[in-house]
Kinemage of the C-alpha trace (Angstrom):
@kinemage 1
@onewidth
@group {chain A} dominant
@subgroup {mainchain}
@vectorlist {calphas} color= white
{ca met a 1} P -40.271 12.938 -61.376
{ca ser a 2} L -42.132 15.373 -59.558
{ca glu a 3} L -41.016 16.275 -55.826
{ca arg a 4} L -43.408 15.764 -52.583
{ca lys a 5} L -45.159 17.995 -51.015
{ca thr a 6} L -44.099 18.216 -47.673
{ca pro a 7} L -46.805 19.194 -45.109
{ca leu a 8} L -47.103 22.466 -43.622
{ca arg a 9} L -49.003 23.204 -40.035
{ca arg a 10} L -49.932 26.501 -38.601
{ca cys a 11} L -48.067 27.310 -35.007
{ca val a 12} L -50.585 28.652 -32.927
{ca gly a 13} L -47.759 30.392 -31.296
{ca cys a 14} L -46.550 32.806 -33.394
{ca gly a 15} L -48.526 32.130 -36.465
{ca gln a 16} L -45.778 31.150 -39.201
{ca met a 17} L -46.425 28.384 -41.913
{ca leu a 18} L -43.675 26.243 -41.405
{ca pro a 19} L -43.296 22.292 -42.270
{ca lys a 20} L -44.721 19.780 -39.715
{ca ala a 21} L -40.822 18.293 -39.318
{ca gln a 22} L -40.277 20.550 -37.603
{ca met a 23} L -42.218 22.139 -35.322
{ca gln a 24} L -44.638 20.115 -32.488
{ca arg a 25} L -47.510 18.368 -32.289
{ca val a 26} L -49.347 18.218 -29.373
{ca val a 27} L -52.245 15.810 -29.350
{ca lys a 28} L -56.065 15.704 -27.783
{ca thr a 29} L -56.161 12.109 -27.523
{ca thr a 30} L -60.029 10.211 -27.700
{ca glu a 31} L -59.970 10.021 -23.987
{ca gly a 32} L -60.816 13.559 -23.877
{ca gly a 33} L -56.769 14.399 -22.449
{ca tyr a 34} L -53.612 16.265 -23.863
{ca glu a 35} L -50.148 14.940 -24.901
{ca ile a 36} L -46.491 16.192 -26.269
{ca asp a 37} L -46.672 13.651 -29.430
{ca pro a 38} L -43.397 13.331 -30.389
{ca thr a 39} L -43.832 10.597 -32.954
{ca gly a 40} L -47.168 13.031 -35.279
{ca lys a 41} L -48.514 10.068 -35.990
{ca gln a 42} L -51.415 9.893 -32.551
{ca ala a 43} L -53.919 9.508 -32.965
{ca gly a 44} L -56.205 12.485 -32.048
{ca arg a 45} L -56.616 16.616 -32.762
{ca gly a 46} L -53.120 17.503 -33.073
{ca ala a 47} L -52.355 20.951 -32.767
{ca tyr a 48} L -49.192 22.554 -33.735
{ca val a 49} L -46.356 24.820 -32.004
{ca cys a 50} L -42.624 25.663 -32.790
{ca val a 51} L -39.449 23.749 -31.452
{ca leu a 52} L -38.450 27.851 -30.091
{ca pro a 53} L -39.198 29.129 -26.532
{ca glu a 54} L -40.441 32.518 -27.323
{ca cys a 55} L -42.976 30.463 -29.543
{ca val a 56} L -44.430 28.647 -26.760
{ca ala a 57} L -44.267 31.571 -24.697
{ca lys a 58} L -46.566 33.272 -26.935
{ca ala a 59} L -49.293 30.306 -27.177
{ca leu a 60} L -49.407 30.847 -22.901
{ca lys a 61} L -50.043 34.507 -23.589
{ca asn a 62} L -52.088 34.711 -26.516
{ca arg a 63} L -53.877 31.115 -25.554
{ca gly a 64} L -53.447 29.195 -28.658
{ca phe a 65} L -54.117 25.710 -28.012
{ca glu a 66} L -56.876 27.055 -26.510
{ca arg a 67} L -57.874 28.493 -29.534
{ca ser a 68} L -57.612 25.822 -31.141
{ca tyr a 69} L -58.631 23.226 -28.888
{ca lys a 70} L -61.801 25.291 -27.811
{ca ser a 71} L -61.657 24.181 -24.475
{ca gly a 72} L -59.436 24.472 -21.317
{ca phe a 73} L -55.564 23.091 -21.736
{ca pro a 74} L -53.945 22.290 -18.466
{ca lys a 75} L -51.433 24.670 -17.203
{ca glu a 76} L -48.808 21.599 -17.212
{ca ile a 77} L -48.613 20.700 -20.940
{ca tyr a 78} L -47.271 23.900 -21.439
{ca ser a 79} L -44.457 23.634 -18.771
{ca ala a 80} L -43.485 20.079 -20.569
{ca leu a 81} L -43.656 21.894 -23.984
{ca ala a 82} L -41.308 24.789 -22.504
{ca arg a 83} L -38.946 22.507 -21.106
{ca glu a 84} L -37.769 20.333 -24.134
{ca val a 85} L -37.634 22.982 -26.750
{ca ser a 86} L -35.468 25.340 -23.536
{ca gly a 87} L -34.726 22.931 -21.231
{ca ser a 88} L -36.644 26.019 -18.752
{ca asp a 89} L -40.035 26.653 -17.520
{ca val a 90} L -42.696 29.174 -19.017
Protein backbone atom coordinates (compact mmCIF):
# COMPACT_ATOMS: atom_id res chain seq x y z
CA MET A 1 0.00 0.00 0.00
CA SER A 2 1.14 3.52 -0.68
CA GLU A 3 1.65 6.01 2.12
CA ARG A 4 -0.62 9.01 2.43
CA LYS A 5 0.88 12.42 1.78
CA THR A 6 1.02 14.73 4.78
CA PRO A 7 -0.29 18.21 3.96
CA LEU A 8 2.35 20.93 4.31
CA ARG A 9 1.66 24.58 5.10
CA ARG A 10 3.94 27.66 5.07
CA CYS A 11 4.44 29.59 8.32
CA VAL A 12 3.61 33.30 7.96
CA GLY A 13 6.39 34.07 10.45
CA CYS A 14 9.48 32.15 9.36
CA GLY A 15 8.35 30.91 5.93
CA GLN A 16 9.23 27.30 6.69
CA MET A 17 7.08 24.48 5.27
CA LEU A 18 5.84 22.16 8.03
CA PRO A 19 3.12 19.52 8.41
CA LYS A 20 -0.29 21.06 8.97
CA ALA A 21 -0.72 19.21 12.30
CA GLN A 22 2.33 20.97 13.81
CA MET A 23 1.04 24.48 13.14
CA GLN A 24 -1.59 26.84 14.52
CA ARG A 25 -4.31 28.02 12.13
CA VAL A 26 -5.90 31.46 12.19
CA VAL A 27 -9.05 31.75 10.11
CA LYS A 28 -10.81 34.74 8.59
CA THR A 29 -14.47 33.88 9.03
CA THR A 30 -17.16 34.46 6.46
CA GLU A 31 -18.42 37.37 8.61
CA GLY A 32 -15.02 39.07 8.31
CA GLY A 33 -13.73 38.38 11.84
CA TYR A 34 -10.56 36.52 12.81
CA GLU A 35 -10.36 33.51 15.13
CA ILE A 36 -7.77 30.98 16.25
CA ASP A 37 -8.85 27.60 14.90
CA PRO A 38 -7.53 24.76 17.09
CA THR A 39 -9.31 22.05 15.05
CA GLY A 40 -8.12 23.28 11.65
CA LYS A 41 -11.53 22.60 10.14
CA GLN A 42 -13.41 25.87 10.62
CA ALA A 43 -14.86 27.43 7.47
CA GLY A 44 -13.01 30.41 6.03
CA ARG A 45 -9.61 31.51 4.74
CA GLY A 46 -6.80 30.11 6.86
CA ALA A 47 -3.22 31.13 7.50
CA TYR A 48 -0.73 29.13 9.55
CA VAL A 49 2.02 29.95 12.04
CA CYS A 50 4.48 27.69 13.86
CA VAL A 51 3.80 27.05 17.52
CA LEU A 52 7.03 28.82 18.52
CA PRO A 53 6.98 32.22 20.24
CA GLU A 54 9.72 33.41 17.86
CA CYS A 55 7.53 32.73 14.82
CA VAL A 56 4.58 34.63 16.29
CA ALA A 57 6.92 37.57 16.95
CA LYS A 58 8.28 37.36 13.39
CA ALA A 59 4.75 37.27 11.97
CA LEU A 60 3.97 40.45 13.91
CA LYS A 61 7.19 42.15 12.77
CA ASN A 62 6.94 41.24 9.08
CA ARG A 63 3.13 41.60 8.98
CA GLY A 64 2.69 38.01 7.83
CA PHE A 65 -1.03 37.73 8.52
CA GLU A 66 -1.72 41.11 6.89
CA ARG A 67 0.04 39.94 3.73
CA SER A 68 -1.73 36.60 3.78
CA TYR A 69 -5.20 38.10 4.15
CA LYS A 70 -4.45 41.26 2.12
CA SER A 71 -6.13 43.35 4.81
CA GLY A 72 -5.64 44.67 8.33
CA PHE A 73 -5.22 42.18 11.15
CA PRO A 74 -6.15 42.82 14.82
CA LYS A 75 -3.34 42.93 17.41
CA GLU A 76 -5.58 40.99 19.82
CA ILE A 77 -5.13 37.85 17.73
CA TYR A 78 -1.33 38.21 17.90
CA SER A 79 -1.61 38.53 21.69
CA ALA A 80 -3.89 35.50 21.90
CA LEU A 81 -1.47 33.47 19.74
CA ALA A 82 1.47 34.49 21.89
CA ARG A 83 -0.39 33.48 25.07
CA GLU A 84 -1.38 30.17 23.52
CA VAL A 85 2.09 29.13 22.34
CA SER A 86 4.16 30.37 25.25
CA GLY A 87 2.00 31.67 28.06
CA SER A 88 3.32 35.24 27.58
CA ASP A 89 2.20 38.29 25.61
CA VAL A 90 3.89 39.91 22.56
